[in-house]
N, C-alpha and C positions, 0 to 999 in steps of 0.2 A: 579566592574564587568560591562562590557559594557551592556547597556540596550538592550535587545533582548531576547534571550532564556536563561533561568536560567540553572545553572549547574545541579541541581537536582530538576526539577519542581515538585511540589506536585500533587498528584492525586486528582482531584476535587471530592467531595462527593455528589455533587448535579446533576450529569449527570447520568441518568439511563443507563444501559447496552444497546448496540445496538441490543441486542436480544429481547428487549421489543417489544410488539405488541400493536396496538391500542385496546382500550377497545371494547369488543363485537365481536372481530375477533377470529377465531380459526385456528390452523395450525395442520395438521396431521404430527406427528413426527414418525420416524422409531420406530417400535415395536421390541425390541430385547429380549422380554420375551417370554415364551411359551403361554401366554394368548393372545387371539385375541383382537383386538382393538375395542372399542365401542365408537361411536360418539354421544354425547348427542344431543337430539333434532331431530335426524333423525330416528324416530320410535325406534324399539328395534332390529335393524338388526346388524349382526356381519360382520365385514370386516377383511379379512386376509391381512396383510401387508407384503410385502417382507422384510426380514431382511436387515438391512443396511450393505453395505460393511464395512470391518474393516478399520478404518482410520489409516494411518501410524503414528508412533511416531516421531513427529517433535518438535522443540522448539516452545513453545507457544501453543495456541489452534488450533485445526484443524477442518475445516468444509469440509466435503466431501459429495457430492450428487451422484445420480446414473449416471449422464452424465454431459457433459459440460454445456448444457443449464440450468440445474437445479443448478449447482454450481454457474454459473454467476447470476442466479436469487437470490440465497442466499446472494451473495455479494452485489448486487444492493439493496436488502431490508435492509441489515445491514447499508449500506452507507446512505440510505435515513433516517432511524431512527436516526442515529448519526447526520446527518445534521440538522434535525428538533430539536433535543435536543440542539445542539450548538447554533442555531439561537434563541431558547427560552431563553437560559442562557446568551449568550454573544452578541446576536444581529447579528452575522455573522458566517459563516462556511468557514474555510480555508482548501481547498482541494488541494493536490498535486497529479498530474496524470502522469503516464508513457505513453510512446508511444509504437509502435510495433503492431504486428498482434494479440497477445494474448488478450489485453484488448479491441480491437475494437468492438467485439460483445457486450461487457458490455456497451460501450458508446452508441451504437445503441439501445440497449434494454432500456436504461434510456430515450431515446428520443421518442420511439414509443410505449412502453408498458403502457397502461392506469393505471396500478398499481402504476406507478411512476410519475403520473401527478402532485402530490403535492410536488415534490422535490423543495426545496426553492432556485431555481437558482438565483432569484433576490437578495438574501442575501448571495450568495456564491462567494468566491474568488477562482479562479482556478490558481494554480501555476504548474510549470513544474518540474518533478523529475530530468530530464536530457534532454539534447539537443545536437544534432550534430552541429558542427560549420559550418553551411550552412545557406543560406537565408531562411526567413520564407515562401517563395514560392517554395522552393526546395521540390521535392517529398520525400526526405529523412527526412524532418523536422517533428519532433514530434508535434510541435505546429500547423503546417498546418492541421494535422489530427484532433486535438482537436478543432481548429477554425471551420473546415468544418462540424464537427459532432455536438459537444455541442454548440460552439459559434453561429453557424448559426441557430440552431433549438430550443434552450432552453429558449431564452428570457433573458439570462444573460447580464447585461450591459457590453459594450465593455471594459470600464475602469476596470472591475473586472476580466478580462483575463490578466494574467501576463506572457507574453513570456520572455524567456531568450534572452538578446541581444547577441546572440551567436557569431556574427562576431566582436564585439567590443574587442579591445585589453585587456580591463579590465572587460571582461564579468562576471567573477566570483565576483569581488568586487562590480560591479554595481548591480547585482542581490541580493547579500548579503545585500547591503544598502536598496534596495527596500523591501526585506523581513523584515528587522529590523524596517523600518519606518512604514510599514503597521501593523505588529504584535505588535509594541511597544505601540499602543494605548490601548491595553488590560491591565488589572491588572497584576502586576508581578506574575509570576507563571502560568499564563494562556496565556502568550505571546508566543505561539508556534503553529505549524500546528496542525489542528484537525484530519486530516485523510490523510495518505500517502499511495497511491496505488503503489505497487511495482510488478515487474515481476522478473523472474529468467532465465538466460541463461543456456544453456547446460553445460557451464563451471563453473556454480555457481555464476556468476556475477549478481549483482543487481544494479539498476540505471545505471550509466556508470562507476561503480567501478569494474574494471576487475582484475582478479588474478594478484598479484605482480605489479600492475600498480602504477604510482607515486601518484595519488590522493588517492588511498587506503592506501598505506604505510605511507603517510604523517600524517595520523590521528590514527595510531596504536602506542601504547606505551606498550612495553613488550608484543606485540601480541594482545593487547586488545584496542578497540576503546576508545579514551579519551572523556571527556564530552565537550559539547558545551559551549561557552562563556568564554574560557580561553585565547583567543588571542585578540590582539588589533583591533580597528575598520578598520585599513588599511591592515590587514592580512587576507588571505583566511581562513575561519573558517567554515561557514555554506555552502559555495559553492566553488567548485574548478574546474579549467580547468584540464582536463586529456588528456595527450598526451604521445607519446613515446612508448617504447616497451610494448607489452601486450595490447595496446588499438587498437581495431578494427577501422580502418580509416572510416570516418575522425575523427579529434580530437573532444573531447566532453567537455561539461560543465555539471557538475553534483552536486546535493546535496551530502553532505558528510554524513558519518555514524553518527557523532555527531548531525547533524541536523535531520536526520531521527530518531535517538534514543531519541530525545527530544520531538517527536510528541506524541499526545494523543492516536493515534491508527494507527498501521501499518498493512496493509493488503498485503499479498503476493498471487498473482493469478498465479497458475501453472496448465497448462492443456496439454494433449497430450503425447503420448508414447515416444516422443523424449526426454522428461524431466525425464523419469523413471531412467536412470542411475545416474543422479546427485541427485535425490531424495533418491535413495538407499545409496549414499555416505553420505548424511545428516543423514539418519536413523542410519547408522553404527557409525557415529561420535557421535550422541546423546547417543547411547547405550554404547559406550566406554568411554564417559566422555567429558565434554565441551572442553577440550584442545586437544582432540585426533586428530582433523584436524585443522591446522592453518587457521585463518581468511584470512591471506594473500593468501592462496591457494583456499579457498572456501569463498568468500566475503559475501555470504548470511548469514553465521553464525555470522557475525558482527552485524546483525539487532537484537537488544535486547533493546526495549524501556525502558528507565530508570524509568519512572513513568507513563507508558502507557501500552497498550495492543498490543501484536503481535498475529495475527490470519492468518492462511493459508487457502486458498480456493483452493481445489485440486480435480481433477476428478479421477476416478479409473484408467484410462489409464496412468496417470502420477504417480499414487501412487504405482504401481508395484505389485509384487506377493502377498503381504499381502492382498491388497484389492481384487485382481482378484480371489484368492483362496476362499475368504469369500463370494463373491457375489453370 
């Protein structure tokens, strides 16, 4: 097997859950019982908490807060704890980020909120989930946004920012080589991305894996994503160029489902009422069974980490009627 990502990487036992909190801190959780919440140390006063909205049934775990800001705050906190844990265990944190308008408030929050001042940016490597085949100075470039928000304000060393060489003829193979070389220094089984931040389009696409597009179909076997590490070093495996019918122009370079599914933690951030119809399609597919909706038609259903965790971060507007009725 080509050194890089294992076919079935083992789940490490020495990394605490991202839900862990620093000693001495306390967090007010939603109170879904009839009993009022009591906060130790704040005299003997009783605080009534509004019941949480009912989270939709999606594949993986679901984190939903009362609004977009709170949802983004939960994601940022989980990301930072995960980063600190990986730096402690491995010495570095490998983070893949998506572009677009949805995650921009998250990136801004990480830069300006004092709560995240201890994020270990100097030990973090930032990779791109996908990129348009445009120059890095083009306004449509995902990396341009990452460079101008995180790159310019976090103190991350420039060499730890890894843009996709989107205009290179072999952009997919070049980025794949860079990923393998960087992650290959880790112990086998841990040579994978630590945290992949994904979004979801209104058509159910994620990364730049659009429904029925060539890069998506190339990694489906009998309708199911294959595992990473089965192809030769000179074949697209972890990264693909996506073009042709079904791809919103311009052409794209994207991480593949095998690469995403080999990650330690995959987070899907979904906000806004425009995403409600596709969320309802996913809920219906989950209720009917895993094969009810083909991954080829709803690519986000192909995100199923092999030995990692899938967690959705969603606000009530995107969650639909279930959450709205319960709120």
